[in-house]
C-alpha positions in Angstrom: -31.2 -111.7 218.1 -27.7 -110.6 218.6 -26.4 -110.9 222.0 -26.3 -107.7 224.0 -22.9 -106.4 224.6 -21.9 -106.4 228.2 -21.3 -102.9 229.5 -17.9 -102.4 230.9 -17.8 -101.5 234.5 -15.6 -98.6 235.5 -13.7 -99.2 238.7 -14.7 -97.1 241.7 -12.4 -94.2 242.6 -10.6 -94.5 245.8 -11.0 -91.6 248.3 -8.0 -89.3 248.4 -6.7 -88.5 251.8 -6.5 -84.7 252.5 -3.1 -83.5 253.4 -2.8 -81.2 256.4 -2.2 -77.5 255.6 1.5 -76.6 255.2 2.9 -74.3 257.7 4.9 -71.3 256.6 8.6 -71.8 256.8 10.5 -69.2 258.8 13.2 -67.3 256.8 16.7 -68.2 257.6 18.8 -65.6 259.2 21.9 -64.4 257.4 25.1 -65.3 259.2 26.6 -62.5 261.1 29.5 -60.8 259.4 32.8 -61.4 261.0 34.1 -58.4 262.7 36.9 -56.7 260.8 39.8 -55.7 263.0 40.5 -52.0 263.1 44.0 -52.5 261.9 42.9 -54.2 258.7 40.4 -51.4 257.9 41.4 -48.9 255.2 42.6 -45.6 256.6 40.3 -42.6 255.8 41.8 -39.9 253.6 42.4 -36.8 255.7 43.4 -34.4 252.9 41.8 -33.8 249.4 43.8 -34.9 246.5 44.7 -32.1 244.1 42.8 -32.3 240.7 44.8 -33.2 237.7 45.5 -30.3 235.3 43.5 -30.4 232.0 45.5 -29.9 228.8 44.7 -26.6 227.3 44.4 -26.3 223.5 47.1 -24.6 221.6 46.3 -21.1 220.2 44.9 -21.4 216.6 44.0 -25.0 216.9 40.4 -26.4 216.4 38.6 -28.2 219.1 35.5 -30.4 218.8 33.4 -28.0 220.7 34.2 -25.2 218.2 33.2 -27.2 215.1 30.3 -25.6 213.2 28.9 -26.1 209.7 29.8 -23.6 207.1 27.5 -20.6 206.8 24.7 -21.4 204.3 25.5 -25.1 204.0 22.6 -26.2 206.1 19.7 -23.8 205.3 16.5 -24.0 207.2 13.8 -26.2 205.7 11.0 -24.4 203.9 7.7 -25.4 205.5 4.9 -25.6 202.9 1.2 -25.4 203.4 1.3 -23.3 206.5 -0.9 -20.4 205.6 -1.0 -17.7 202.9 1.4 -15.5 204.8 4.2 -18.1 204.2 3.9 -17.8 200.4 4.0 -21.5 200.0 0.3 -22.4 199.7 -1.7 -23.8 196.8 0.9 -25.5 194.6 3.5 -25.5 197.5 6.5 -24.7 195.3 5.7 -27.3 192.7 4.6 -24.7 190.1 1.6 -24.8 187.8 0.5 -27.5 185.4 -0.9 -27.6 181.9 -1.1 -24.3 180.0 1.5 -22.5 182.1 4.1 -25.3 181.8 3.9 -26.0 178.0 6.6 -24.4 175.8 5.1 -21.6 173.8 1.9 -21.7 175.8 0.3 -18.9 177.8 -2.5 -16.5 177.4 -1.0 -13.7 175.3 -0.9 -9.9 175.7 -4.6 -9.5 174.7 -6.1 -12.2 176.8 -9.0 -11.0 178.9 -9.7 -13.9 181.1 -11.8 -15.8 178.6 -14.3 -13.0 177.9 -14.7 -11.6 174.4 -11.6 -9.4 173.7 -12.0 -5.8 172.9 -11.1 -6.2 169.2 -14.1 -8.4 168.8 -16.4 -6.4 170.9 -16.0 -3.2 168.9 -18.6 -2.6 166.1 -16.9 -3.0 162.7 -18.4 -1.4 159.6 -18.4 -3.4 156.4 -15.4 -2.8 154.1 -13.2 -0.9 156.5 -9.5 -0.4 155.5 -6.9 -3.0 156.5 -4.2 -0.3 156.4 -4.6 0.4 160.1 -3.3 -3.1 160.9 0.3 -4.3 161.2 2.8 -2.9 158.7 4.1 -6.3 157.5 0.8 -7.4 156.0 -1.5 -4.6 155.0 0.2 -1.1 155.4 2.0 0.4 152.4 5.7 1.3 152.7 7.1 3.9 150.4 10.6 4.9 149.4 11.0 8.5 150.5 12.8 11.3 148.5 13.1 14.9 149.8 13.1 17.9 147.5 16.7 18.9 148.2 17.9 15.5 146.8 16.6 16.7 143.4 18.6 19.9 143.4 21.1 18.6 140.8 18.6 16.7 138.7 18.5 17.2 134.9 15.2 18.8 133.9 15.3 16.9 130.6 15.0 13.5 132.5 11.7 12.4 133.8 11.5 11.8 137.5 10.1 8.3 138.0 10.7 5.3 140.3 12.9 3.7 137.7 15.1 6.8 137.0 15.4 7.5 140.8 16.7 3.9 141.3 19.1 4.1 138.4 20.8 7.2 139.8 21.0 5.7 143.3 18.7 8.1 145.1 16.5 5.2 146.3 17.7 1.6 146.8 14.3 -0.1 146.6 11.0 1.1 145.2 9.0 -0.9 147.7 5.3 -0.1 147.3 6.0 3.2 145.5 8.0 6.4 145.7 6.8 9.5 147.7 8.2 13.0 147.4 8.4 15.0 150.6 8.9 18.7 151.1 12.3 18.6 152.9 14.6 21.4 151.8 18.1 22.6 152.7 19.7 26.0 152.5 21.8 26.6 149.4 20.0 23.9 147.3 17.3 25.0 144.8 15.2 22.9 142.4 15.6 23.2 138.7 12.5 24.5 136.9 10.5 22.4 134.5 10.7 19.0 136.2 8.4 16.3 135.1 7.2 13.6 137.6 5.6 10.3 136.8 4.2 7.5 139.0 5.2 9.1 142.2 3.3 10.4 145.2 3.6 13.8 146.9 3.1 15.2 150.3 1.0 18.4 150.7 4.0 20.6 151.2 6.0 19.1 148.3 3.0 19.4 146.0 2.6 23.1 146.7 6.3 23.8 146.3 6.6 22.0 142.9 3.4 23.5 141.5 4.7 27.0 142.5 8.0 26.2 140.6 6.2 25.1 137.4 6.8 21.4 137.7 4.5 18.9 135.8 3.0 16.4 138.2 1.4 13.2 137.1 -0.1 11.8 140.3 -1.2 8.2 140.0 -3.9 8.7 142.7 -5.5 11.6 140.8 -5.3 9.7 137.5 -7.1 6.7 139.0 -9.8 8.9 140.5 -10.4 10.7 137.2 -10.7 7.5 135.3 
């Protein structure tokens, strides 16, 4: 068997001698100030010294105390989000987003908040005329001629869109020529005029029929056929 290791013996602690309680040291007194002789003491001022005069600014000159920023150069900051009475709520001056920002966007004149617009709510009958819509697409446009413009017309020549254009009475035939009943004093129509492929107003038709003119109305011809 292995030999048992010998345990080391720790040396015994020596008793510590207690020191007597320290006594409080008395504060040392400050050395007395040496007496100053009266002759060496500063003499007291018997009279007040007059204050020195402050330099006054020249008339028309600017002083530091008079400097102010220019009017309107430092406006008051706009406080946003402080209630509906301030006018800066919701978007807070940043504007809208999406539809209201895009170029060409918006809701249009006939927008009704998303509900079905009135043009689609109205009952439409089948086969109604498109002439009630905008002029550029569906409505017919006529070249207009008044009766007084035919006062010097040769009765042997037929009044038609082509002959009216050749003589400069109308510039363009457009969708047709229509004769109106406009008259002027001192201008009378020649008798025996013959009209072809032109339309007439009610007053013009009555005047021409009373004067013995021959009317070939394309609308009546199409109805008879």
